[in-house]
Structures are given as C-alpha cells and as structure tokens.
C-alpha positions as CSV (number, residue, x, y, z in Angstrom):
1,M,121.9,127.6,79.8
2,P,123.1,124.9,81.8
3,P,126.4,123.2,80.7
4,T,126.0,120.6,78.3
5,P,126.3,116.6,79.6
6,P,128.9,114.6,78.8
7,T,127.7,111.7,75.6
8,S,127.5,108.1,77.1
9,S,130.6,107.8,74.7
10,S,132.6,110.3,77.1
11,V,131.2,109.2,80.7
12,L,134.5,107.7,81.0
13,Q,136.7,109.7,79.5
14,P,137.8,110.8,82.4
15,L,139.2,107.3,83.7
16,R,141.8,107.9,81.2
17,E,143.8,110.0,83.2
18,P,146.1,107.6,85.8
19,V,145.7,109.5,89.0
20,F,142.2,110.2,88.5
21,R,141.5,106.7,87.7
22,M,143.4,105.8,91.0
23,L,141.7,108.1,92.8
24,W,138.8,106.9,91.7
25,L,139.5,103.1,92.5
26,A,140.6,104.6,96.1
27,W,137.2,106.3,96.1
28,L,135.5,103.4,95.1
29,A,136.8,101.0,97.6
30,G,136.3,103.5,100.5
31,N,132.7,103.8,99.6
32,M,132.1,99.9,99.5
33,T,133.5,100.4,103.1
34,M,131.1,102.9,103.9
35,W,127.6,100.6,102.5
36,M,129.6,97.5,104.5
37,N,129.4,99.3,107.6
38,D,125.6,100.8,107.0
39,V,124.4,97.5,106.3
40,S,126.2,95.5,108.7
41,A,125.7,98.7,111.2
42,S,121.3,98.8,111.1
43,W,121.0,94.9,110.5
44,L,123.3,94.5,113.8
45,M,121.3,97.3,115.9
46,A,117.8,95.9,114.0
47,Q,119.2,92.4,116.0
48,L,120.4,94.2,119.2
49,T,117.0,96.2,119.7
50,E,113.6,96.5,118.7
51,G,113.0,99.8,118.8
52,P,112.3,101.8,115.5
53,M,114.0,104.9,116.8
54,M,117.3,103.1,118.2
55,V,117.4,102.3,114.7
56,A,117.1,105.4,112.7
57,L,119.4,106.5,115.0
58,V,122.3,104.4,113.5
59,Q,122.2,106.6,110.7
60,A,121.4,109.6,112.0
61,C,124.9,108.7,114.3
62,A,126.2,108.3,110.9
63,S,125.4,111.2,109.3
64,L,126.0,114.0,112.1
65,P,129.3,114.6,112.3
66,L,129.4,115.3,108.3
67,F,127.7,117.8,109.4
68,L,129.2,119.3,112.9
69,L,132.8,118.5,111.0
70,G,132.1,119.4,107.5
71,L,133.4,122.6,107.4
72,P,136.2,121.7,109.5
73,S,136.9,119.6,107.5
74,G,136.8,121.5,103.9
75,A,138.9,124.1,105.7
76,L,141.5,121.6,106.3
77,A,142.0,120.4,102.4
78,D,142.1,124.1,101.5
79,L,145.3,124.6,104.2
80,L,147.5,121.1,104.0
81,D,148.3,118.5,101.9
82,R,144.5,117.1,100.2
83,K,145.9,113.7,99.6
84,R,147.8,113.5,102.7
85,L,144.4,114.3,104.3
86,Y,142.5,112.0,102.1
87,A,144.7,108.9,102.6
88,F,144.7,109.9,106.7
89,A,141.2,110.0,106.5
90,Q,140.4,106.1,104.9
91,F,143.7,104.7,108.1
92,W,141.3,106.5,110.5
93,I,138.1,104.6,109.2
94,A,140.2,101.5,109.4
95,V,141.1,101.7,112.8
96,V,136.9,102.7,113.5
97,S,136.3,99.2,111.7
98,T,139.0,96.6,113.6
99,A,137.7,98.1,116.9
100,M,134.2,96.8,115.6
101,A,134.9,93.7,114.6
102,V,137.3,93.4,117.8
103,L,134.0,94.2,119.4
104,V,131.9,91.7,117.8
105,A,134.1,89.0,117.9
106,L,134.8,89.0,121.8
107,G,131.2,89.1,122.0
108,G,131.1,93.0,123.7
109,M,129.2,94.6,121.0
110,T,126.1,96.8,122.8
111,A,123.3,99.3,121.0
112,P,125.2,102.1,122.7
113,W,129.0,101.1,121.4
114,L,127.4,100.4,117.8
115,L,125.9,104.4,118.3
116,V,129.2,105.2,119.2
117,L,131.5,103.7,116.9
118,S,128.9,104.8,114.3
119,L,129.8,108.0,115.5
120,A,133.3,107.7,114.7
121,N,132.8,105.9,111.4
122,G,131.1,109.2,110.3
123,V,134.2,112.0,111.3
124,G,136.2,109.6,109.2
125,L,133.5,110.0,106.5
126,A,133.8,114.0,107.1
127,M,137.1,114.3,106.1
128,R,137.0,112.3,103.1
129,F,134.6,113.4,101.7
130,P,135.0,117.3,100.9
131,V,139.1,116.4,100.3
132,F,138.1,114.2,97.5
133,S,135.4,116.5,96.1
134,A,138.3,119.2,95.9
135,I,140.9,117.3,94.4
136,V,138.9,116.6,91.5
137,P,137.9,118.9,89.6
138,T,141.7,119.7,89.8
139,L,142.3,115.8,87.7
140,V,140.0,117.0,84.6
141,P,139.1,119.3,81.9
142,R,136.7,121.4,83.0
143,T,134.3,119.7,79.9
144,Q,135.0,116.5,81.5
145,L,133.7,117.7,85.0
146,P,130.2,116.7,85.1
147,A,131.6,113.1,83.2
148,A,134.1,112.9,86.5
149,L,131.3,114.1,89.0
150,T,128.8,110.8,87.0
151,L,131.6,108.8,87.7
152,N,132.1,109.5,91.2
153,A,128.5,109.0,91.6
154,L,128.8,105.7,89.5
155,A,131.3,104.7,92.5
156,I,128.9,105.2,94.9
157,N,125.9,103.4,93.5
158,V,127.9,100.3,92.3
159,S,129.4,99.8,95.5
160,R,126.1,100.2,97.0
161,I,125.4,97.3,94.8
162,A,128.7,95.0,95.4
163,G,128.8,96.4,99.1
164,P,125.9,94.9,100.8
165,L,125.6,91.8,98.8
166,L,129.4,91.1,99.7
167,A,128.5,92.1,103.0
168,G,125.8,89.7,103.4
169,V,128.0,86.9,102.0
170,V,130.1,87.2,104.5
171,I,127.8,87.4,107.1
172,A,125.9,84.1,106.1
173,S,129.3,82.4,106.2
174,L,132.1,84.0,108.3
175,G,130.0,86.2,110.8
176,M,129.9,89.7,111.2
177,G,132.9,90.5,112.9
178,A,134.1,89.2,109.7
179,V,132.3,92.0,107.8
180,F,134.0,94.9,109.9
181,T,137.3,93.1,109.4
182,L,137.2,93.6,106.1
183,N,136.2,97.4,106.4
184,A,139.2,97.3,107.7
185,A,141.5,96.1,104.6
186,L,139.6,97.8,102.2
187,S,140.0,101.1,103.9
188,L,143.7,100.5,104.1
189,L,143.7,100.0,100.5
190,S,142.5,102.9,99.8
191,C,144.9,104.6,101.8
192,V,147.6,102.9,100.0
193,L,146.2,103.9,96.7
194,I,146.1,107.2,97.2
195,L,149.8,108.0,99.3
196,N,151.1,106.1,95.1
197,C,149.1,108.6,92.9
198,R,150.8,111.3,92.0
199,A,148.2,114.2,92.6
200,P,148.6,117.5,91.6
201,A,150.4,119.6,94.6
202,H,148.1,121.6,96.1
203,Q,149.0,125.3,96.0
204,P,146.6,126.8,99.5
205,A,145.5,130.8,99.1
206,V,145.1,130.8,102.5
207,R,148.4,129.4,104.3
208,R,148.6,132.3,106.3
209,Q,145.6,131.9,108.2
210,G,144.2,129.9,110.7
211,L,142.0,127.4,110.7
212,M,138.6,129.3,112.3
213,A,139.5,132.3,109.8
214,T,139.5,130.0,106.8
215,M,136.1,128.6,107.8
216,R,135.4,132.0,108.2
217,G,136.2,132.9,104.6
218,G,134.5,130.2,103.6
219,L,131.1,130.5,105.4
220,A,131.6,134.6,104.1
221,F,131.6,132.8,100.2
222,V,128.7,131.1,100.7
223,A,126.6,134.0,102.1
224,Q,127.4,136.5,99.2
225,S,126.6,133.9,96.7
226,P,122.7,133.4,96.2
227,P,123.2,130.5,93.8
228,M,125.2,128.3,96.3
229,R,123.0,129.3,99.1
230,N,120.1,128.2,96.8
231,V,121.6,124.4,96.0
232,L,122.2,123.9,100.3
233,L,118.7,124.7,101.0
234,R,117.9,122.3,98.2
235,A,119.7,119.4,98.9
236,F,118.7,120.3,103.1
237,L,115.2,119.8,102.1
238,F,115.4,117.0,99.9
239,F,117.8,114.8,102.4
240,V,115.2,115.7,105.0
241,H,113.0,113.8,104.0
242,A,114.6,111.3,101.3
243,N,116.4,109.6,104.5
244,G,113.8,108.4,105.5
245,L,113.7,105.3,103.4
246,L,117.6,104.5,104.3
247,A,117.1,104.9,108.1
248,L,113.8,102.4,108.3
249,L,114.9,100.2,105.5
250,P,115.8,97.3,108.2
251,L,112.0,97.8,109.5
252,V,110.6,98.1,106.2
253,A,112.6,94.5,105.5
254,K,112.0,92.8,109.0
255,G,108.5,93.3,108.3
256,H,108.2,91.2,104.9
257,Q,110.0,88.3,107.7
258,A,113.4,89.0,105.9
259,N,116.8,87.8,107.0
260,A,120.3,89.6,106.6
261,T,120.7,88.4,102.5
262,T,117.4,89.8,101.3
263,Y,117.9,92.9,103.3
264,T,121.0,93.4,101.3
265,M,119.3,92.4,97.8
266,L,116.8,95.1,98.5
267,L,119.9,97.5,99.0
268,A,121.5,96.0,95.9
269,S,118.1,97.0,94.3
270,M,118.9,100.3,95.0
271,G,122.2,100.5,93.8
272,A,121.1,99.1,90.6
273,G,118.9,101.6,89.9
274,A,121.5,104.3,90.7
275,I,123.6,102.5,88.1
276,A,120.9,102.5,85.7
277,S,120.4,106.2,86.2
278,A,124.4,106.8,85.7
279,I,124.1,105.7,82.2
280,A,121.1,107.8,81.6
281,L,122.2,110.4,83.0
282,P,123.7,112.5,79.7
283,R,120.0,112.0,78.4
284,V,117.9,112.8,81.1
285,S,120.4,116.2,81.5
286,D,119.1,117.0,77.8
287,A,115.1,116.6,78.5
288,G,115.5,119.9,80.7
289,S,117.2,122.9,83.4
290,R,118.2,121.4,86.2
291,D,115.6,122.7,88.0
292,R,113.4,120.5,86.0
293,V,115.6,117.3,86.7
294,V,114.8,118.1,91.1
295,A,111.5,118.5,90.5
296,V,110.3,115.5,88.7
297,G,113.1,113.3,90.4
298,I,111.3,114.4,94.1
299,V,107.6,113.7,92.9
300,L,109.6,110.1,91.5
301,Y,111.0,109.3,94.6
302,A,108.7,110.4,96.9
303,L,106.1,107.6,94.3
304,A,108.9,104.8,94.8
305,V,108.7,105.8,98.8
306,C,104.8,105.2,99.0
307,A,104.9,102.0,96.6
308,A,107.6,100.5,99.3
309,A,105.7,101.0,102.3
310,L,102.8,99.7,100.9
311,A,104.1,96.7,98.9
312,P,102.5,93.3,100.0
313,S,105.5,91.7,99.2
314,L,109.4,91.9,98.8
315,W,108.5,91.4,95.4
316,L,107.5,94.3,94.7
317,V,109.8,96.8,97.5
318,A,112.4,95.6,95.1
319,P,111.4,97.5,92.3
320,A,110.3,100.5,94.4
321,L,113.6,100.2,95.6
322,A,115.1,100.7,92.1
323,L,113.2,103.0,91.5
324,S,114.1,105.2,94.4
325,G,117.6,104.6,94.0
326,G,118.2,105.9,90.4
327,V,115.9,108.9,90.8
328,W,118.3,109.8,94.3
329,L,121.4,110.0,91.6
330,C,119.3,111.8,89.5
331,V,119.2,114.4,91.8
332,V,121.9,114.3,94.2
333,N,124.4,114.5,90.5
334,T,122.4,117.0,89.5
335,L,122.8,119.3,92.9
336,T,126.6,118.6,92.7
337,M,127.3,119.9,89.7
338,S,125.2,123.1,90.3
339,A,127.2,123.3,93.7
340,Q,130.7,122.3,92.1
341,L,129.4,124.8,89.0
342,V,129.7,128.2,91.9
343,L,132.7,127.1,93.4
344,P,136.1,128.4,93.0
345,N,139.4,126.6,93.5
346,G,140.3,128.6,96.2
347,V,137.2,128.2,98.5
348,R,136.3,124.4,96.8
349,A,136.9,122.5,99.6
350,R,135.3,124.7,101.9
351,G,132.5,125.4,99.7
352,I,131.9,121.7,99.2
353,A,132.1,120.5,102.9
354,I,129.5,123.3,103.5
355,Y,127.4,121.1,100.9
356,Q,127.9,118.0,102.4
357,M,127.0,120.0,105.7
358,A,123.7,121.1,104.4
359,I,123.0,116.9,103.1
360,M,124.5,115.7,106.1
361,G,122.3,117.7,108.4
362,G,119.0,117.3,106.3
363,S,120.0,112.8,106.7
364,A,120.7,113.0,110.6
365,A,117.2,115.0,111.3
366,G,115.1,113.0,108.5
367,A,116.5,109.8,110.1
368,A,115.9,111.3,113.7
369,L,112.1,112.7,112.0
370,W,110.9,110.1,110.6
371,G,112.8,107.4,113.6
372,Q,110.6,109.3,115.8
373,V,107.2,109.5,113.9
374,A,107.4,105.6,112.6
375,S,107.9,105.1,116.8
376,Q,104.6,106.8,117.9
377,T,102.9,105.5,114.3
378,S,104.1,103.0,112.3
379,V,106.7,102.6,110.0
380,Q,104.3,102.8,106.8
381,A,102.4,105.8,108.5
382,A,106.3,108.0,108.7
383,L,107.3,106.9,105.0
384,I,104.0,108.2,103.5
385,A,104.1,111.5,105.5
386,S,108.1,111.4,104.6
387,A,106.5,111.2,100.3
388,A,103.9,113.7,101.3
389,S,105.5,116.2,102.8
390,S,108.3,116.2,100.1
391,V,105.8,117.0,97.9
392,A,104.4,119.9,99.6
393,V,108.0,120.9,100.2
394,Q,108.7,120.6,96.7
395,W,106.1,123.2,95.3
396,L,106.6,125.6,98.1
397,S,110.7,126.2,97.3
398,R,109.7,125.6,93.0
399,R,111.4,129.0,93.0
400,V,114.6,128.4,94.5
401,S,116.4,127.6,91.8
402,V,119.8,125.7,91.1
403,D,120.0,126.5,87.2
404,A,122.9,128.8,87.9
405,E,125.9,129.3,85.6
406,A,129.5,128.9,86.9
407,L,130.6,132.7,88.3
408,P,132.0,135.0,85.7
409,E,135.8,135.5,86.5
410,H,135.1,138.9,88.1
411,D,132.4,137.5,90.8
412,V,135.1,135.4,91.5
413,A,137.4,137.3,92.4
414,T,135.2,139.5,93.8
415,A,133.9,136.8,96.4
416,T,137.4,135.2,96.7
417,A,138.4,138.2,97.8
418,A,135.8,139.3,100.6
419,T,136.7,135.5,101.9
420,T,140.2,137.1,103.0
421,E,138.3,139.8,104.3
422,A,136.0,138.3,106.2
423,A,138.8,136.1,107.7
424,E,141.6,139.0,108.3
425,A,138.2,140.2,110.6
426,G,138.0,137.8,112.8
C-alpha cells in the first residue's frame, strides 16, 4: 500500500521546523528567479527572432545543463557540505543574472548570447536542485516527508504565479534589464538565507571516494533498483511530451496578439491551477494508487494541451493552462514521492540527480522535438501531436509501475554496498 498522504491540516506542519522554514524560504526565492528568468528570456527571444525553433531553444538550453550536469551535481552533494554547495549555486545564478542585466542595459543582447546565458543559468539550477532535494528528508520526520514535498512543489507554483506577474510589472515599468537585476538580488538573498540556517551537518558516506567513483556508485544503485528505473522512465516520457506546451507558449500567446503582460497572466494561470492542485493533493492521493494518479493525470494534461491549442481566444486558453498546471503538479509530485521513497540517505542526492536528469533530458528533448515539429507544420499541430503521442505512450507503458514501497533495510544495505563496490571497481 502507498504511504498515507498528509491530511490538509498537516500540509503546513514541516514549516514549524525553523531550519526547514528558512531553507524553504530560500527555495521560494530561488524559484521566483527561475520563473522570472524563464518568462523574461522566452519573451525576449520572441522579440529578437520570429523562428519557433529559436524560441523553443530557450527552454532546451535552460533544461540541458540539468540533464548533463545532474549526476556530477548529485555526486558533489553527497561528497561536500550540502549547505555551502546550495549557497554557491544561488551565487552562481546571481552572477549570470547580473551579466544578462548588463547586456540588456548596454543594448548588446542577441539571440546567441541569450541562449548561452540560458545555458549558464541552467548550470546553477543543475547544482541547486539535487542538493536541496537531498537536504529536505534530513530536516523532517519521515511521516512529514509527503507534506514537505508538497510544500516544495507549492513554492515552485506560488512562484510560478508571483514570478511572471512581478516580471510583467517590472518589464512594463522599468524594462527588461530590471527583471534580471531583480533576479540577481533575489538570488543573493537566497544565498544569505542558506548560509545563515542551521542545517544538520552532512556526513558523507563516500568521503574517501573521488567524484567519478561516487558517480559510478549512484549509477550502480539505480541499475540495481527496478522501482527507481521505473520512475526514471515514466518521468522522462512525461516531460518529453509535457514540455511542448511550455516551450511553445510564447508563440501561442503571440498568435492571440498578446503582449508581455498578457503572456505573464497566462503563466500565472498555470501556477494558479497548480496551487489549487496542491491544496487538493492529499484527497487526490487517497483516490487511488500512484500509478492511477499518473495515468489519469497524463490523459487530463493531454486534454488541456489540446484545449489550449484550439482555443479561439485567450479567455479560453487561460482555463486550459490552469488545468495543465494542476495536473502537472499532481503527476510530478507523485513521481518525486516515488523516487524519494526508494532512495537511502547515502545515495539520495545522486539518485535525485539522476531523476533530475531524466526530467530535464525529457524537457530538453521535448522542447527541441516539438519546436522542430512546429517549424515544419504549425504551433497548433505540434501541440496536438504532443498530446496525442503522450496518451499513446501512456497506454504502451501502463505496466511500468511507480507504486513501489520504500526499500526494506536489508535491501538498502545491499544496494548501498553495491554502490561502494562499483565505485571501488573504477
């Protein structure tokens, strides 16, 4: 049986822990910068070029580093002081945001430079995600882990609303460069919060191993964990299809003669749907197994994508996006919970990093794939194709279960020992 999800009254329980609360606020600030950067960079590219492929490549460049650097980042998080690594990631993002602000202010921003800096920003995100995900389970009791993960997802989606709205206001009043300046300031604030929290000291179980050996150990654990492999496959397939909507959304908005403010409102609609979903998530989890939540979610997401593609006006696009945001959170939170349940602490950062690689690899591949389809056909056709394909793939992969229990202690010890053997073998 799946673990009992938190009741609605317990969802906020982890925030009573001071360390979790401070790191959660840092996570919220960091995600504000992520969404503000996404909306600003995508909209800026839509102004710099008319090509659907170039607009979609902004998403691909933002996702690619999280795929390529996910495992090294996870290995570093298992080897080094996690708090300092997390703070360094936020400092890196602040430096990249400052460079973007300077280029825009000087009038030197071009499409190639925007792609390069989107890649650099993705490097910071690649360092940030696995280390934070590895810290969280050490801050709360296991019984509060579902609530903590829901709060983390809620932070992402609160910032999905607040970030684009704030970006729209700043763009309209102060210009594009001011958004990147604000991103730098928020990233530095997040860095300060992280350095000032009293997170438990991380005692690496692999301190004597090198980076490459530690990476091999993480891969060995995943190779010997069928439940984790199932989660990785389902996550990759979901994001290959789901990211088409986010990558092509600026062009959907332009097709309805939207301006920057209206575009941010569309992104806010997705965030509003996700927040409503987070509130209802415990009841959704009660309604069936994690496999069922994922399967139903994929079908509903496909319907939302079709509705957004075919909607004759922005008034109908917005509710379709709200549905997509709500379903997105349900599916991703369910997959993340499944991953956390089968990862022991000694390999958690590496395991979550590999999970991140599956997500971001799927996101980058999906953005490039559906951007190319849109270039050869139309944005509408590409979105409908992504929706139809996602339902077909869901049916073909229906036997790949993510409803596994946490590993028994004996299996954890065996798997952890196997990672050490694999590392030493190198």
